[in-house]
Backbone bond lengths (Angstrom), bond angles and torsions (degrees), N, CA, C in turn:
res aa  C-N    CA-C-N  psi(-1)  N-CA   C-N-CA  omega(-1)  CA-C   N-CA-C  phi
1 M - - - 1.452 - - 1.529 111.61 -
2 I 1.317 116.72 -38.73 1.463 117.35 176.68 1.493 114.00 -59.02
3 A 1.342 114.45 -43.45 1.495 118.94 178.45 1.477 111.79 -66.18
4 I 1.351 119.84 -36.50 1.392 122.45 178.40 1.549 111.57 -68.16
5 D 1.364 118.19 -40.06 1.435 122.08 178.39 1.485 107.48 -66.24
6 F 1.347 117.55 -40.51 1.496 118.95 -178.94 1.559 111.92 -62.91
7 L 1.303 115.52 -42.11 1.512 123.10 178.32 1.472 110.76 -64.64
8 A 1.355 115.79 -39.12 1.466 122.69 -178.14 1.503 109.39 -67.23
9 A 1.351 117.84 -39.14 1.470 121.90 179.20 1.540 108.14 -66.42
10 I 1.314 118.75 -44.88 1.462 123.15 179.21 1.571 107.95 -59.32
11 G 1.340 115.50 -43.29 1.433 118.94 179.80 1.511 113.22 -62.93
12 R 1.319 115.91 -40.97 1.490 120.58 177.34 1.528 108.73 -61.01
13 L 1.302 115.95 -48.56 1.489 118.16 -179.58 1.560 111.65 -60.13
14 F 1.291 116.43 -42.49 1.472 121.15 179.51 1.517 111.28 -63.18
15 L 1.347 115.97 -45.75 1.465 120.15 177.59 1.502 109.62 -63.62
16 G 1.274 119.26 -43.73 1.511 121.39 177.14 1.510 112.32 -58.08
17 F 1.361 114.40 -41.97 1.425 119.86 179.29 1.553 109.63 -63.26
18 L 1.313 118.96 -46.14 1.459 122.06 178.31 1.526 109.94 -61.94
19 R 1.328 116.43 -40.03 1.507 118.86 -179.34 1.481 109.38 -65.16
20 A 1.379 121.40 -38.42 1.436 125.37 179.31 1.549 108.28 -64.50
21 I 1.305 119.89 -47.78 1.398 127.32 -178.18 1.568 109.26 -59.66
22 G 1.361 113.59 -45.06 1.467 115.84 179.94 1.554 112.66 -65.44
23 T 1.378 114.89 -43.38 1.456 118.48 179.27 1.520 113.01 -64.19
24 L 1.355 115.67 -40.64 1.473 116.95 176.93 1.534 113.29 -68.67
25 S 1.354 117.56 -33.88 1.456 119.73 174.91 1.492 114.87 -62.82
26 L 1.320 114.58 -43.41 1.500 121.57 177.04 1.490 109.55 -62.82
27 F 1.369 118.30 -44.19 1.459 126.39 -177.47 1.548 103.97 -60.15
28 T 1.370 116.84 -49.88 1.488 119.35 -174.14 1.512 110.09 -63.60
29 A 1.309 119.25 -44.15 1.410 123.12 -176.30 1.568 109.12 -61.45
30 K 1.362 116.35 -43.78 1.422 119.08 -178.82 1.508 112.36 -67.63
31 A 1.372 114.96 -39.04 1.477 118.60 -179.70 1.508 110.21 -65.83
32 V 1.333 117.46 -44.12 1.506 120.47 177.59 1.468 113.11 -60.62
33 S 1.286 114.59 -41.70 1.522 118.88 -178.56 1.604 109.13 -62.03
34 H 1.359 117.26 -39.40 1.420 121.20 -179.72 1.548 108.97 -71.07
35 C 1.279 120.11 -27.02 1.421 122.32 177.43 1.503 114.89 -73.56
36 A 1.347 112.69 -17.03 1.523 117.37 -174.82 1.506 112.82 -103.87
37 R 1.324 119.63 -6.57 1.446 118.45 179.61 1.543 110.84 -131.65
38 P 1.288 114.52 148.27 1.528 120.61 179.36 1.525 111.31 -64.67
39 P 1.354 115.71 167.62 1.460 128.00 -4.89 1.514 114.66 -74.23
40 F 1.326 119.85 153.02 1.427 123.88 179.79 1.575 107.35 -111.23
41 Y 1.331 113.02 133.86 1.482 117.36 176.71 1.550 109.06 -94.60
42 F 1.325 114.84 86.01 1.376 123.04 -172.43 1.558 109.62 -62.78
43 R 1.308 118.65 -33.97 1.480 119.88 -177.27 1.496 105.73 -67.78
44 S 1.332 119.27 -45.53 1.471 121.08 -179.44 1.482 110.80 -63.81
45 I 1.304 119.83 -35.46 1.500 124.05 178.12 1.496 109.46 -65.27
46 G 1.352 114.68 -42.55 1.482 117.94 178.95 1.516 114.55 -66.30
47 Q 1.331 116.45 -36.28 1.409 122.39 176.31 1.534 113.01 -65.12
48 Q 1.304 112.87 -42.13 1.474 117.90 179.19 1.527 109.54 -69.41
49 M 1.339 118.87 -39.27 1.452 119.50 176.56 1.535 113.34 -60.83
50 L 1.311 115.90 -33.32 1.487 120.46 177.55 1.516 109.15 -71.79
51 V 1.328 116.98 -39.93 1.539 119.86 -177.34 1.506 108.19 -72.08
52 I 1.357 118.99 -42.62 1.424 120.51 -173.26 1.513 110.69 -79.30
53 G 1.357 117.26 -41.88 1.430 120.46 -174.63 1.542 113.20 -85.69
54 Y 1.342 116.83 -66.85 1.467 120.57 -170.62 1.588 111.34 -64.63
55 F 1.353 115.69 -46.33 1.405 115.35 -175.34 1.566 114.91 -77.78
56 S 1.370 114.86 -6.04 1.456 120.29 173.71 1.485 112.83 -90.39
57 L 1.349 115.92 -12.53 1.498 119.65 -176.61 1.522 115.64 -53.87
58 P 1.358 116.28 -43.22 1.543 114.63 -175.41 1.532 110.22 -63.13
59 V 1.323 117.23 -50.90 1.481 116.91 -175.63 1.556 109.92 -65.96
60 V 1.274 120.89 -42.27 1.469 121.95 178.26 1.496 110.03 -66.01
61 G 1.329 122.86 -37.97 1.410 123.73 -179.26 1.486 111.18 -67.44
62 L 1.360 118.87 -43.12 1.461 123.16 179.63 1.569 108.25 -64.79
63 T 1.349 116.08 -44.71 1.471 117.80 177.36 1.491 113.33 -57.18
64 A 1.377 115.70 -42.82 1.466 118.98 -177.80 1.542 113.04 -66.54
65 V 1.371 116.35 -44.44 1.368 118.35 -172.89 1.575 111.26 -65.84
66 F 1.294 113.98 -43.44 1.483 119.09 179.58 1.553 110.76 -68.82
67 T 1.307 117.36 -35.06 1.444 121.30 175.40 1.522 110.50 -62.04
68 G 1.348 116.12 -47.71 1.439 119.20 176.42 1.543 113.94 -57.66
69 M 1.331 113.50 -43.31 1.511 115.98 178.68 1.512 112.95 -64.14
70 V 1.282 116.24 -48.42 1.496 121.65 -179.86 1.536 110.32 -60.13
71 L 1.410 115.53 -42.70 1.389 119.10 -178.60 1.540 112.79 -63.58
72 A 1.297 117.16 -38.98 1.449 122.36 177.93 1.546 110.79 -61.83
73 L 1.360 115.66 -45.79 1.429 120.92 179.36 1.499 111.17 -63.31
74 Q 1.252 118.24 -46.03 1.483 122.43 -176.36 1.564 111.67 -66.24
75 I 1.309 115.11 -41.04 1.484 120.32 -177.56 1.526 107.09 -71.55
76 Y 1.337 120.25 -35.88 1.403 121.29 178.03 1.487 110.91 -65.74
77 E 1.333 116.49 -43.84 1.455 120.47 179.41 1.514 110.57 -61.01
78 G 1.354 116.04 -45.40 1.490 117.07 179.53 1.502 115.76 -70.82
79 S 1.334 115.60 -39.60 1.493 117.75 -177.08 1.541 110.79 -73.63
80 S 1.348 118.04 -23.96 1.430 119.95 177.83 1.500 115.00 -61.95
81 R 1.280 117.92 -21.43 1.431 124.32 -179.69 1.522 108.55 -74.02
82 F 1.345 118.24 -22.60 1.489 120.00 -178.70 1.527 110.95 -117.89
83 N 1.362 115.94 16.54 1.438 121.88 178.45 1.516 112.30 59.82
84 A 1.301 115.36 38.89 1.548 122.23 -175.95 1.481 110.44 -122.03
85 E 1.322 115.25 41.64 1.513 118.22 -175.55 1.511 109.62 -66.60
86 S 1.354 118.62 -25.22 1.483 118.64 -176.64 1.529 113.05 -67.36
87 A 1.357 115.97 -10.24 1.449 118.20 -176.91 1.592 112.31 -85.14
88 V 1.345 115.48 -1.17 1.443 118.84 -175.25 1.534 112.41 -56.81
89 A 1.326 113.79 -52.10 1.508 119.71 -176.73 1.563 110.83 -59.67
90 T 1.321 114.33 -40.65 1.472 120.29 -175.71 1.617 107.29 -66.08
91 I 1.195 113.49 -52.22 1.490 119.66 -176.57 1.583 113.17 -62.50
92 V 1.375 111.61 -40.81 1.446 115.25 177.13 1.524 114.04 -61.11
93 V 1.390 115.73 -45.74 1.477 115.03 -178.01 1.443 112.50 -72.18
94 I 1.351 119.27 -32.96 1.463 118.39 178.88 1.505 110.69 -70.90
95 G 1.385 116.91 -41.39 1.485 119.41 -179.10 1.522 113.19 -65.86
96 I 1.353 113.22 -36.87 1.473 114.98 178.28 1.514 113.60 -70.11
97 T 1.359 117.80 -47.37 1.412 120.72 -175.31 1.543 113.40 -72.22
98 R 1.303 115.16 -37.82 1.538 117.75 -177.14 1.495 110.94 -79.76
99 E 1.272 119.18 -41.69 1.472 122.98 -162.67 1.526 114.48 -127.11
100 L 1.241 119.77 -68.54 1.496 123.64 -170.92 1.501 111.13 -60.99
101 G 1.332 117.38 -44.84 1.480 118.66 -175.49 1.597 110.94 -58.56
102 P 1.361 115.83 -57.20 1.437 117.04 -178.10 1.551 112.33 -64.64
103 V 1.296 118.27 -43.92 1.484 118.81 -176.66 1.478 113.15 -65.01
104 L 1.291 118.57 -46.38 1.478 121.60 -177.80 1.481 110.33 -70.33
105 A 1.349 118.95 -39.71 1.483 119.56 176.04 1.543 109.79 -63.52
106 G 1.335 118.55 -41.77 1.409 119.29 176.65 1.472 115.77 -61.24
107 L 1.341 115.60 -40.04 1.448 118.26 -179.95 1.525 113.24 -71.75
108 M 1.314 114.76 -34.42 1.522 121.16 177.19 1.549 107.54 -64.30
109 V 1.343 116.07 -49.36 1.432 119.26 -179.65 1.535 113.88 -63.03
110 A 1.396 113.96 -38.20 1.428 117.09 177.80 1.537 111.20 -60.35
111 G 1.306 116.59 -41.08 1.478 120.72 176.01 1.525 115.43 -66.21
112 R 1.306 114.69 -37.33 1.425 116.28 -176.41 1.549 113.72 -91.51
113 V 1.339 117.04 -47.06 1.500 122.38 -176.47 1.511 111.58 -88.56
114 G 1.333 118.77 -44.49 1.453 121.40 -179.44 1.542 112.61 -55.24
115 A 1.295 112.50 -48.18 1.475 118.39 176.97 1.497 113.77 -58.00
116 A 1.335 114.42 -45.53 1.450 120.97 -179.51 1.518 112.22 -63.08
117 M 1.279 116.59 -41.36 1.550 121.38 173.43 1.513 110.69 -58.29
118 A 1.282 117.68 -51.88 1.391 121.89 -174.19 1.579 109.67 -63.61
119 A 1.331 118.40 -41.10 1.370 123.62 178.54 1.545 112.87 -63.48
120 E 1.344 113.97 -46.59 1.443 118.85 -178.41 1.493 112.09 -67.10
121 I 1.295 117.88 -47.76 1.502 119.29 -177.92 1.505 109.79 -73.54
122 G 1.313 118.09 -34.82 1.451 121.72 172.48 1.509 113.17 -57.78
123 T 1.304 117.08 -45.33 1.455 120.90 179.95 1.525 107.96 -64.63
124 M 1.306 118.00 -41.47 1.473 116.38 177.45 1.475 113.43 -66.87
125 R 1.346 120.90 -26.95 1.403 124.56 176.61 1.516 111.33 -69.03
126 V 1.344 115.95 -49.86 1.475 118.77 -175.04 1.524 111.63 -72.60
127 T 1.320 117.89 -24.13 1.417 120.89 178.16 1.534 113.75 -95.42
128 E 1.331 115.22 8.44 1.448 124.06 171.63 1.555 111.99 68.51
129 Q 1.336 116.64 20.87 1.453 118.16 176.75 1.555 111.62 -73.12
130 I 1.368 115.47 -27.14 1.464 117.94 177.28 1.513 109.85 -70.04
131 D 1.375 115.92 -37.35 1.503 117.91 177.14 1.550 108.61 -66.84
132 A 1.306 119.41 -31.63 1.398 122.92 179.93 1.562 112.25 -67.13
133 L 1.374 114.58 -35.99 1.446 121.19 175.79 1.515 110.10 -62.09
134 T 1.353 115.46 -45.97 1.464 121.82 178.16 1.571 108.49 -58.09
135 T 1.280 115.91 -44.40 1.482 122.71 -179.46 1.603 109.49 -57.53
136 L 1.306 112.62 -38.42 1.404 117.53 -174.39 1.574 112.38 -89.05
137 A 1.375 112.72 14.70 1.511 120.80 176.08 1.530 110.38 65.32
138 T 1.350 115.04 35.15 1.513 119.51 176.57 1.570 105.43 -117.36
139 D 1.281 114.65 119.82 1.443 119.10 178.99 1.507 113.56 -66.18
140 P 1.312 124.60 118.17 1.437 123.83 -175.67 1.527 111.56 -63.79
141 F 1.286 121.42 -33.48 1.466 125.28 175.30 1.484 108.60 -64.37
142 K 1.298 120.45 -44.86 1.447 121.06 -178.86 1.490 113.13 -71.24
143 Y 1.338 118.76 -32.21 1.425 121.27 -177.24 1.509 116.45 -89.67
144 L 1.373 114.24 -34.37 1.462 120.89 -176.05 1.476 114.79 -103.24
145 V 1.317 117.55 -44.54 1.513 119.45 -170.16 1.513 111.04 -90.31
146 A 1.277 120.96 -48.71 1.457 124.00 -176.39 1.533 111.66 -55.86
147 P 1.325 120.64 -49.46 1.466 119.55 -176.91 1.591 109.29 -61.09
148 R 1.270 118.10 -38.45 1.486 121.01 -179.11 1.533 110.76 -67.86
149 L 1.379 118.77 -40.43 1.419 122.74 179.37 1.507 107.55 -62.25
150 I 1.298 115.78 -53.91 1.476 122.07 -175.36 1.551 109.46 -58.72
151 A 1.308 117.66 -53.64 1.434 117.72 -179.03 1.512 116.24 -62.40
152 S 1.293 117.31 -40.34 1.536 121.21 176.24 1.507 110.12 -62.93
153 T 1.314 118.32 -44.21 1.464 119.80 -177.33 1.547 110.66 -67.71
154 L 1.270 118.24 -30.04 1.441 121.92 -177.80 1.555 110.65 -84.80
155 M 1.326 116.07 -34.40 1.461 116.70 -172.21 1.542 113.81 -88.76
156 L 1.296 119.29 -22.50 1.508 119.59 -179.53 1.506 109.33 -64.72
157 P 1.380 123.49 -41.59 1.422 117.90 177.73 1.493 113.00 -63.14
158 V 1.320 118.01 -32.93 1.541 119.49 177.14 1.527 109.03 -65.96
159 L 1.351 118.02 -43.45 1.412 121.46 177.81 1.469 114.92 -61.26
160 V 1.373 114.99 -40.60 1.430 120.67 178.54 1.489 113.18 -68.58
161 L 1.335 118.85 -38.79 1.460 121.02 176.65 1.472 110.09 -62.11
162 I 1.366 120.39 -43.25 1.456 122.99 177.88 1.571 108.34 -65.32
163 A 1.305 114.85 -37.27 1.529 117.91 -178.99 1.502 111.57 -68.87
164 D 1.344 116.84 -34.51 1.479 120.83 174.34 1.570 111.43 -56.84
165 I 1.377 111.73 -52.10 1.410 118.99 -177.12 1.577 109.99 -60.23
166 I 1.276 116.86 -47.29 1.444 120.80 179.92 1.519 113.26 -63.49
167 G 1.371 114.01 -41.82 1.420 118.25 179.78 1.555 113.40 -63.63
168 V 1.341 113.50 -44.04 1.481 116.96 179.61 1.570 108.52 -67.10
169 F 1.289 116.94 -34.40 1.476 119.72 176.60 1.588 110.97 -66.45
170 G 1.323 114.82 -35.44 1.453 115.64 173.82 1.487 114.05 -63.61
171 G 1.352 117.62 -38.12 1.428 120.92 176.29 1.500 111.08 -67.25
172 Y 1.346 116.52 -38.70 1.454 120.99 176.67 1.551 113.22 -61.69
173 I 1.334 115.85 -41.52 1.473 118.54 176.09 1.506 112.68 -58.22
174 I 1.334 118.75 -50.03 1.437 123.32 177.74 1.511 113.43 -64.18
175 G 1.424 115.40 -42.42 1.473 117.92 -177.59 1.498 112.58 -67.79
176 T 1.293 119.90 -35.18 1.490 119.61 -177.90 1.563 109.37 -94.20
177 G 1.323 119.01 -32.66 1.480 117.11 -178.46 1.497 117.85 -87.84
178 K 1.335 113.83 -24.38 1.532 116.15 -175.80 1.508 112.27 -117.17
179 L 1.337 116.21 -35.71 1.495 119.13 -174.69 1.478 114.12 -97.90
180 G 1.336 119.15 -1.44 1.473 124.19 172.50 1.464 117.44 80.86
181 F 1.394 119.64 18.39 1.518 118.60 178.56 1.481 109.91 -76.41
182 N 1.323 115.13 149.71 1.459 121.08 174.28 1.552 106.99 -71.21
183 P 1.348 117.35 130.14 1.393 120.65 -178.66 1.564 114.86 -58.22
184 A 1.297 117.55 -38.09 1.499 121.06 -178.52 1.539 108.08 -70.49
185 T 1.355 116.59 -42.85 1.459 119.68 177.54 1.484 113.34 -63.55
186 Y 1.303 117.10 -41.94 1.522 121.52 179.53 1.491 108.37 -59.87
187 L 1.352 118.54 -51.38 1.439 122.29 -179.81 1.504 112.35 -59.97
188 R 1.297 115.39 -42.05 1.532 119.30 -178.94 1.547 108.84 -64.75
189 N 1.278 117.65 -43.41 1.530 122.51 176.63 1.586 108.03 -60.51
190 T 1.260 116.25 -42.69 1.460 119.08 -177.73 1.589 109.81 -64.03
191 A 1.313 114.34 -46.80 1.471 116.92 -177.96 1.571 113.16 -71.62
192 D 1.323 114.28 -36.78 1.465 116.87 -175.03 1.534 113.68 -66.17
193 F 1.326 116.50 -34.79 1.434 119.00 -173.41 1.546 112.33 -102.78
194 L 1.310 118.92 -3.21 1.413 118.93 173.07 1.502 111.80 -82.86
195 E 1.403 116.71 127.40 1.429 119.73 -177.62 1.566 109.31 -116.56
196 A 1.330 114.97 160.78 1.457 118.42 -172.60 1.545 109.43 -61.87
197 I 1.313 117.01 -35.07 1.475 119.97 -177.19 1.544 110.54 -62.57
198 D 1.305 119.48 -29.40 1.454 124.91 177.78 1.515 108.54 -60.79
199 V 1.302 116.00 -48.94 1.463 121.07 -175.01 1.511 109.24 -75.13
200 I 1.355 116.54 -39.49 1.487 118.67 178.83 1.497 114.17 -61.76
201 T 1.357 114.68 -40.31 1.490 119.61 178.60 1.519 109.77 -61.01
202 G 1.333 115.78 -46.17 1.462 116.44 179.11 1.518 114.40 -62.98
203 L 1.323 117.27 -36.85 1.448 115.80 -179.99 1.547 114.55 -73.09
204 V 1.320 112.84 -33.18 1.534 118.94 174.00 1.547 107.52 -61.05
205 K 1.321 115.19 -50.24 1.459 118.95 176.48 1.563 111.48 -54.74
206 A 1.354 116.87 -43.41 1.406 121.17 -177.22 1.551 111.40 -60.27
207 A 1.327 115.12 -44.70 1.468 121.55 178.73 1.526 110.10 -59.33
208 A 1.347 115.49 -47.36 1.468 117.00 179.04 1.510 112.67 -65.33
209 F 1.336 116.22 -38.78 1.486 117.31 178.60 1.503 111.46 -64.59
210 G 1.353 117.64 -40.83 1.419 122.68 178.48 1.562 110.78 -60.71
211 F 1.304 116.94 -39.88 1.427 117.98 177.84 1.578 112.72 -66.35
212 I 1.373 111.31 -40.52 1.501 115.15 179.24 1.495 111.63 -65.77
213 V 1.317 119.36 -41.95 1.470 120.78 -178.66 1.564 110.22 -59.68
214 A 1.400 114.72 -50.63 1.442 115.16 -179.73 1.542 115.54 -67.75
215 L 1.348 114.79 -31.26 1.456 118.81 179.08 1.498 111.04 -66.97
216 M 1.409 117.33 -45.45 1.458 119.56 177.60 1.470 114.68 -65.24
217 G 1.346 116.55 -38.35 1.425 120.05 178.85 1.501 114.42 -65.82
218 C 1.357 112.80 -41.98 1.463 117.04 179.49 1.547 111.54 -73.38
219 Y 1.342 118.73 -39.73 1.454 123.03 179.78 1.498 110.32 -61.22
220 H 1.293 120.01 -55.03 1.488 121.71 -174.24 1.533 108.63 -69.36
221 G 1.305 121.21 -34.65 1.409 121.76 176.43 1.538 112.78 -66.51
222 Y 1.368 113.95 -41.77 1.470 120.07 -176.64 1.542 107.86 -70.29
223 S 1.354 117.06 -28.78 1.492 116.94 -174.01 1.548 111.17 -98.85
224 S 1.358 117.27 7.98 1.403 119.54 -175.34 1.554 110.17 -74.38
225 K 1.316 114.34 154.51 1.469 121.85 178.78 1.512 110.67 -160.12
226 G 1.321 115.63 157.21 1.447 118.46 172.96 1.566 110.83 100.44
227 G 1.295 115.87 25.30 1.474 116.91 173.73 1.492 115.78 78.95
228 A 1.356 116.69 -151.04 1.469 121.41 -176.07 1.608 109.29 -64.91
229 Q 1.346 116.21 -36.00 1.441 117.52 -178.90 1.543 111.82 -66.51
230 G 1.324 114.64 -34.97 1.506 119.34 176.56 1.524 112.07 -67.13
231 V 1.326 115.01 -40.28 1.519 121.10 176.14 1.488 109.65 -59.80
232 G 1.339 116.84 -47.23 1.471 118.24 178.99 1.542 112.54 -61.91
233 A 1.277 116.48 -44.26 1.475 119.87 175.21 1.561 113.52 -58.18
234 A 1.325 115.08 -44.86 1.428 121.15 176.03 1.562 114.76 -59.31
235 T 1.316 115.35 -39.54 1.467 121.91 176.46 1.521 109.21 -63.52
236 T 1.327 118.23 -46.68 1.415 121.51 -179.79 1.523 113.60 -64.32
237 N 1.349 115.82 -45.39 1.426 121.74 175.32 1.501 113.44 -60.58
238 A 1.302 117.72 -37.46 1.477 119.34 -179.49 1.525 110.17 -64.23
239 V 1.299 115.57 -42.79 1.519 117.51 -177.32 1.516 111.87 -68.69
240 V 1.384 112.92 -44.26 1.485 118.62 -176.33 1.561 109.67 -65.92
241 S 1.344 115.87 -48.62 1.432 118.36 -179.05 1.510 114.10 -62.46
242 A 1.302 115.48 -42.10 1.472 122.55 177.86 1.557 111.17 -60.08
243 S 1.351 114.56 -42.83 1.408 118.74 -179.89 1.565 114.70 -62.34
244 I 1.358 110.61 -43.86 1.476 119.54 179.76 1.507 111.18 -64.80
245 L 1.363 113.82 -45.10 1.492 119.60 -178.67 1.564 109.13 -67.26
246 I 1.326 121.41 -33.85 1.390 123.20 178.46 1.483 110.35 -63.66
247 L 1.375 116.60 -46.19 1.484 117.67 178.46 1.534 112.54 -65.07
248 A 1.280 118.20 -38.66 1.447 122.07 177.98 1.572 111.02 -65.80
249 A 1.306 115.15 -45.85 1.482 118.91 178.05 1.567 110.89 -64.77
250 D 1.357 114.98 -32.32 1.468 116.97 175.70 1.454 113.71 -58.70
251 Y 1.312 116.06 -45.48 1.505 123.32 178.97 1.544 109.72 -63.35
252 L 1.366 117.55 -43.90 1.412 118.62 -176.98 1.493 115.66 -67.72
253 I 1.296 114.35 -40.01 1.484 119.08 176.29 1.479 112.81 -66.71
254 T 1.352 116.99 -41.92 1.443 122.37 174.80 1.555 112.21 -59.38
255 E 1.282 114.78 -42.63 1.497 120.31 178.09 1.526 107.38 -63.47
256 L 1.346 117.49 -42.29 1.474 120.06 -177.76 1.530 112.44 -65.08
257 F 1.311 117.92 -37.11 1.507 119.40 -177.57 1.478 112.47 -84.30
258 F 1.396 118.49 -36.84 1.405 117.91 -164.99 1.557 117.06 -118.32
259 S 1.396 111.49 3.00 1.512 114.37 177.63 1.449 111.52 -75.30
260 K 1.334 119.70 145.72 1.425 124.25 179.27 1.527 109.53 -118.77
């Protein structure tokens, strides 16, 4: 009996996992289809671009500059053991543009914007405002989900591009002000070893991360139930699931671009 109960529990978990995957897949397909066909609520898209992009700049910028500073210090400490201090500028710019800029910006936006999306849409769900939209002949996917998906997918690459510049500048400040590098030499090493593929990879990751953040925020908010407690659970689930999917997508995109 114990073995049967154990297998039954595993089966329930597996079936629940498959159900969640199926529900999310259907939600994603429906959301993407609404993003691709009119009508488009350009005012809502603009408002979301402002919320996701402009208002996220302070937290993303601070994260980027301190990451660049810490990265320069750590790389100098490690490379000094092999007399390779000149590689600091190169590794900082590649690490920021390829990896740390997109991932950290995605995680910061997931914590700030994804949670807000889940809370807002979840509150509308439990207070029956989404049902009211349907009654007024307004498609909730078209009005609530599509603008957020479009805005997040477009604005994350912009945020990441700014974060790349700020992060590299943070490394430059530490490299020239604390570690004694010549400013002209540091900038030359940064420019000489930076390739277009490094920046392109980061921007592709950023677009994917932006889509994931908005999708998880909208999905968990739209699916929430149970009053205030359900909205809180939806907010937590949105941030956690978006963060996990960002890290998984980061590996997959890296493998796609750089595997041999």
